[in-house]
KENU-267086 format. One record per residue (C-alpha): residue number from 1; residue in three letters; x, y, z. Coordinates in steps of 0.02 Angstrom, whole numbers, padded with zeros to 5 digits. Layout:
<paros>
   num   residuo       xx       yy       zz
   NUM       ALA        X        Y        Z
...
</paros>
This chain:
<paros>
   num   residuo       xx       yy       zz
     1       MET    07102    02506    09516
     2       ASN    07241    02588    09593
     3       THR    07379    02661    09477
     4       GLU    07511    02564    09536
     5       SER    07409    02397    09485
     6       PHE    07365    02476    09314
     7       GLU    07534    02522    09265
     8       PHE    07573    02330    09303
     9       LEU    07449    02291    09177
    10       ARG    07502    02411    09072
    11       ALA    07678    02352    09070
    12       ILE    07641    02155    09057
    13       GLN    07540    02208    08899
    14       GLU    07664    02324    08818
    15       THR    07793    02176    08849
    16       PRO    07812    02034    08722
    17       SER    07781    01858    08779
    18       PRO    07729    01740    08612
    19       SER    07720    01567    08666
    20       GLY    07911    01481    08714
    21       PHE    07968    01694    08739
    22       GLU    07880    01728    08889
    23       GLN    08030    01775    09004
    24       PRO    08030    01957    08982
    25       VAL    07849    01984    09040
    26       GLN    07873    01844    09170
    27       ARG    08019    01961    09250
    28       ILE    07903    02114    09252
    29       VAL    07784    01969    09368
    30       ARG    07945    01919    09474
    31       THR    07995    02104    09517
    32       ARG    07822    02159    09558
    33       MET    07758    02021    09669
    34       LYS    07908    02013    09770
    35       LYS    07835    02132    09887
    36       TYR    07674    02039    09922
    37       ALA    07722    01861    09911
    38       ASP    07817    01735    10042
    39       THR    07905    01645    09883
    40       VAL    07933    01691    09718
    41       GLU    08008    01561    09608
    42       THR    08021    01520    09427
    43       ASP    08027    01317    09373
    44       VAL    08121    01257    09228
    45       HIS    07991    01274    09103
    46       GLY    07975    01462    09138
    47       ASN    07840    01474    09241
    48       VAL    07817    01600    09391
    49       ILE    07753    01539    09548
    50       VAL    07708    01677    09686
    51       GLY    07665    01583    09865
    52       LEU    07556    01654    09990
    53       ASN    07569    01551    10159
    54       PRO    07637    01410    10103
    55       LYS    07619    01288    10240
    56       GLY    07442    01316    10233
    57       LYS    07307    01192    10194
    58       PRO    07245    01153    10071
    59       ARG    07357    01208    09935
    60       VAL    07263    01308    09815
    61       MET    07329    01355    09627
    62       LEU    07282    01507    09517
    63       ALA    07334    01490    09363
    64       GLY    07321    01655    09218
    65       HIS    07450    01597    09063
    66       CYS    07544    01745    09011
    67       ASP    07590    01696    08837
    68       GLN    07506    01780    08686
    69       ILE    07486    01714    08512
    70       GLY    07599    01775    08378
    71       LEU    07727    01725    08228
    72       MET    07892    01667    08203
    73       VAL    08025    01686    08072
    74       LYS    08034    01542    07952
    75       TYR    08114    01606    07795
    76       ILE    08192    01770    07715
    77       ASP    08187    01768    07530
    78       ASP    08330    01850    07411
    79       ASP    08227    02011    07418
    80       GLY    08222    02023    07601
    81       TYR    08028    01991    07633
    82       VAL    08030    01893    07790
    83       PHE    07894    01742    07793
    84       VAL    07830    01681    07948
    85       VAL    07736    01551    08033
    86       PRO    07597    01540    08179
    87       ILE    07624    01530    08351
    88       GLY    07451    01475    08413
    89       SER    07292    01507    08349
    90       VAL    07318    01647    08223
    91       ASP    07187    01709    08087
    92       PRO    07259    01737    07944
    93       GLY    07133    01853    07896
    94       VAL    07157    01973    08008
    95       LEU    07338    01988    07960
    96       PRO    07360    02097    07810
    97       GLY    07404    02277    07847
    98       THR    07463    02245    08024
    99       ARG    07602    02327    08099
   100       VAL    07723    02200    08174
   101       THR    07882    02204    08284
   102       ILE    08013    02060    08261
   103       HIS    08098    02033    08429
   104       THR    08272    02007    08379
   105       GLN    08443    01976    08480
   106       SER    08498    02156    08447
   107       GLY    08329    02237    08485
   108       PRO    08149    02271    08411
   109       VAL    08124    02281    08222
   110       ASP    07985    02344    08157
   111       GLY    07874    02285    07998
   112       VAL    07726    02279    07906
   113       ILE    07626    02110    07856
   114       GLY    07614    02120    07681
   115       ARG    07501    02050    07526
   116       ARG    07445    02090    07367
   117       PRO    07317    02234    07348
   118       VAL    07146    02205    07300
   119       HIS    07175    02291    07150
   120       LEU    07300    02129    07091
   121       LEU    07196    01999    07139
   122       LYS    07113    01890    07018
   123       GLN    06911    01905    07030
   124       GLU    06910    01727    07123
   125       GLU    07037    01781    07257
   126       ARG    06931    01909    07325
   127       GLY    06863    01876    07477
   128       ALA    06950    01688    07470
   129       LYS    07017    01627    07633
   130       VAL    07201    01706    07662
   131       GLU    07329    01579    07680
   132       MET    07481    01632    07781
   133       ARG    07593    01588    07634
   134       GLU    07530    01721    07540
   135       LEU    07589    01859    07659
   136       TRP    07746    01909    07717
   137       VAL    07837    02042    07827
   138       ASP    07918    02203    07748
   139       VAL    08047    02270    07869
   140       GLY    08088    02405    07721
   141       ILE    08261    02337    07694
   142       ALA    08303    02271    07525
   143       GLY    08404    02108    07524
   144       ARG    08418    01953    07611
   145       LYS    08593    01993    07659
   146       LYS    08548    02172    07742
   147       VAL    08408    02107    07826
   148       GLU    08491    01954    07906
   149       LYS    08606    02072    07970
   150       LYS    08465    02126    08097
   151       VAL    08339    01984    08087
   152       ALA    08367    01785    08109
   153       VAL    08261    01638    08076
   154       ALA    08159    01590    08233
   155       ASP    08149    01765    08283
   156       PRO    07962    01786    08369
   157       VAL    07843    01919    08306
   158       THR    07705    02000    08389
   159       PHE    07578    02129    08344
   160       ARG    07635    02294    08377
   161       LEU    07612    02313    08563
   162       GLY    07521    02448    08678
   163       LEU    07384    02480    08788
   164       ALA    07251    02600    08743
   165       ARG    07080    02661    08841
   166       LEU    06922    02648    08767
   167       GLY    06790    02770    08854
   168       THR    06785    02753    09051
   169       ASP    06805    02570    09071
   170       MET    06882    02481    08927
   171       ILE    07049    02432    08871
   172       THR    07101    02381    08708
   173       SER    07269    02297    08666
   174       PRO    07341    02143    08576
   175       GLY    07376    01977    08702
   176       LEU    07239    02013    08812
   177       ASP    07214    01837    08806
   178       ASP    07286    01798    08912
   179       LYS    07414    01917    09000
   180       ILE    07243    01985    09089
   181       GLY    07234    01804    09181
   182       THR    07424    01840    09245
   183       PHE    07366    02002    09304
   184       VAL    07206    01949    09400
   185       VAL    07280    01796    09478
   186       MET    07431    01889    09538
   187       GLU    07302    02044    09592
   188       ALA    07221    01900    09697
   189       LEU    07363    01863    09775
   190       ARG    07390    02049    09832
   191       LEU    07230    02072    09897
   192       ALA    07239    01907    09992
   193       ARG    07373    01947    10086
   194       ALA    07252    02080    10183
   195       LYS    07141    01926    10232
   196       ARG    07244    01798    10332
   197       ILE    07196    01649    10233
   198       LYS    07207    01475    10315
   199       CYS    07248    01382    10135
   200       ALA    07418    01390    10045
   201       LEU    07392    01510    09874
   202       PHE    07500    01486    09733
   203       ALA    07472    01636    09588
   204       VAL    07541    01557    09439
   205       SER    07587    01643    09291
   206       THR    07582    01509    09156
   207       VAL    07672    01473    09001
   208       GLN    07639    01402    08835
   209       GLU    07448    01393    08868
   210       GLU    07417    01435    08671
   211       ILE    07511    01295    08619
   212       GLY    07443    01165    08714
   213       LEU    07410    01214    08903
   214       ARG    07596    01149    08939
   215       GLY    07640    01267    09089
   216       ALA    07496    01229    09163
   217       THR    07534    01034    09160
   218       THR    07707    01060    09233
   219       SER    07659    01180    09370
   220       CYS    07527    01106    09425
   221       PHE    07609    00930    09467
   222       GLY    07763    01039    09533
   223       ILE    07634    01127    09648
   224       ASP    07527    00967    09685
   225       PRO    07379    01083    09740
   226       GLN    07208    01009    09798
   227       VAL    07124    01160    09705
   228       GLY    07156    01238    09540
   229       ILE    07070    01389    09465
   230       ALA    07107    01450    09308
   231       VAL    07091    01626    09240
   232       ASP    07064    01650    09081
   233       VAL    06959    01773    08937
   234       CYS    06790    01696    08865
   235       HIS    06696    01781    08710
   236       ALA    06590    01912    08749
   237       THR    06419    01897    08635
   238       ASP    06378    02085    08654
   239       TYR    06417    02151    08479
   240       PRO    06342    02110    08311
   241       ASP    06329    01944    08221
   242       ILE    06360    01855    08376
   243       ASP    06237    01710    08389
   244       LYS    06185    01690    08581
   245       ARG    06084    01522    08548
   246       THR    06245    01441    08521
   247       HIS    06378    01556    08623
   248       GLY    06260    01604    08763
   249       ARG    06239    01785    08829
   250       VAL    06398    01861    08906
   251       LYS    06408    02037    08919
   252       MET    06560    02163    08952
   253       GLY    06568    02253    09126
   254       ALA    06433    02125    09196
   255       GLY    06559    02026    09285
   256       PRO    06677    01881    09266
   257       SER    06607    01725    09202
   258       ILE    06619    01551    09325
   259       ALA    06603    01402    09212
   260       VAL    06499    01255    09257
   261       GLY    06524    01082    09181
   262       ALA    06621    00933    09156
   263       ASN    06783    01014    09188
   264       ILE    06740    01091    09327
   265       ASN    06743    01030    09526
   266       PRO    06547    01088    09590
   267       THR    06605    01133    09752
   268       VAL    06724    01256    09683
   269       SER    06612    01336    09568
   270       ASP    06459    01331    09689
   271       LEU    06589    01423    09830
   272       LEU    06630    01562    09689
   273       ILE    06446    01586    09661
   274       LYS    06415    01586    09838
   275       THR    06541    01709    09880
   276       ALA    06508    01810    09737
   277       LYS    06327    01829    09828
   278       ALA    06389    01858    09983
   279       LYS    06504    02013    09932
   280       LYS    06382    02070    09800
   281       ILE    06519    02044    09671
   282       PRO    06433    02046    09504
   283       TYR    06444    01881    09399
   284       GLN    06393    01793    09246
   285       ILE    06390    01588    09207
   286       GLU    06452    01507    09061
   287       ALA    06399    01334    09016
   288       GLU    06542    01212    08981
   289       PRO    06485    01028    08941
   290       ARG    06670    00966    08907
   291       GLY    06854    01005    08923
   292       THR    06867    01197    08908
   293       GLY    07032    01239    08797
   294       THR    07108    01310    08942
   295       ASP    07236    01271    09070
   296       ALA    07083    01216    09203
   297       ASN    07067    01065    09076
   298       VAL    07250    00998    09113
   299       ILE    07247    01068    09291
   300       GLN    07084    00943    09347
   301       ILE    07187    00783    09273
   302       THR    07336    00816    09353
   303       ARG    07412    00663    09470
   304       ALA    07254    00593    09557
   305       GLY    07149    00741    09498
   306       VAL    07122    00917    09576
   307       ALA    06958    01025    09615
   308       ALA    06958    01125    09456
   309       SER    06875    01288    09409
   310       LEU    06864    01416    09264
   311       LEU    06854    01597    09291
   312       SER    06840    01696    09135
   313       VAL    06846    01886    09088
   314       PRO    06733    01940    08933
   315       ASN    06843    01983    08784
   316       ARG    06805    02048    08610
   317       TYR    06898    02034    08461
   318       MET    07011    01857    08535
   319       HIS    07148    01832    08452
   320       THR    07164    01985    08339
   321       GLN    07265    02158    08376
   322       VAL    07119    02239    08458
   323       GLU    07049    02130    08606
   324       ILE    06946    02242    08743
   325       VAL    06897    02195    08905
   326       SER    06808    02275    09045
   327       LEU    06958    02358    09174
   328       THR    06778    02351    09305
   329       ASP    06784    02146    09263
   330       LEU    06961    02129    09296
   331       GLN    06941    02219    09463
   332       ASN    06791    02094    09508
   333       ALA    06884    01952    09460
   334       ALA    07032    01984    09565
   335       LYS    06911    02024    09710
   336       LEU    06803    01869    09677
   337       LEU    06956    01735    09685
   338       ALA    07042    01833    09839
   339       GLU    06871    01826    09935
   340       THR    06838    01656    09878
   341       VAL    07021    01578    09945
   342       ALA    06979    01654    10104
   343       ARG    06827    01552    10123
   344       ILE    06940    01405    10105
   345       LYS    06986    01304    10255
   346       ALA    07096    01137    10300
   347       ASP    06932    01039    10324
   348       THR    06829    01115    10152
   349       ASP    06780    00940    10063
   350       PHE    06799    00950    09885
   351       THR    06743    00782    09840
   352       PRO    06573    00792    09720
   353       LYS    06434    00752    09816
</paros>
């Protein structure tokens, strides 16, 4: 991965984007992609739509959602402790002891998520499920009025952001699900620019996926593509305590995962697989017997239907503070998308046979 691409990746990972509050990271996407795109637009929902060869045929959409899970300030008690509710699917069990940032109108406020320590838990409480109402954010300021000078109800909260390298090929960061999807689709468009593609290509940084696939729903309706490929993360299963009989075999560094199943147009998945083989790009297969819970789900059923597919990057420890992905997998995902869209022609038939 070249230095510019890695710095783009770092910038979006270290910028807050909980669902409904994505625009700081979207500004980074718009700024970076202007020099590679023919068009850059932001729709009323906040999706950033980057176009290449927009008059070409057919219309192809690549979607990677930029929003991350987070929290929202719900209540501040008289002692100045801040109580929060989840934005997206947050596991309360991973929260105690976490360093967080409250993103306020006047700037970031650091805090920690507190809970009664194990010594003060009743015997029956030890090992029990953690509830959100048992947790609070401690910002180190005593009294509600003093806290309210900095923090307001409805302010978004994220895990403390930051990207770190692990070993030679791995990175760890909150929000890799799915800011890396935004990175991959934008990198794919950058690579596709040198290929004189025939199709119209739209790389979209979608919003609000974590609260119901909302950005993909509106942007796909607006773009009206014939082909739509979502890029998301999938669960790596190459670490302890994962039952491969249930979750399959997905290995970090072994390439992106191409989904096959009901949510997936077989012509598009076949094209991804054939392209990977022809270009010697490593890939894995993921069985998806129903709707996927990704942007591909709503892309497929937009308007009269779209030839949808899903390309996923293996991810360890999803929806925690320490998600991990492989840089090589990111590069191969972007390369596979660029090579695939270069093979799409105006007369390519995506009707299932």
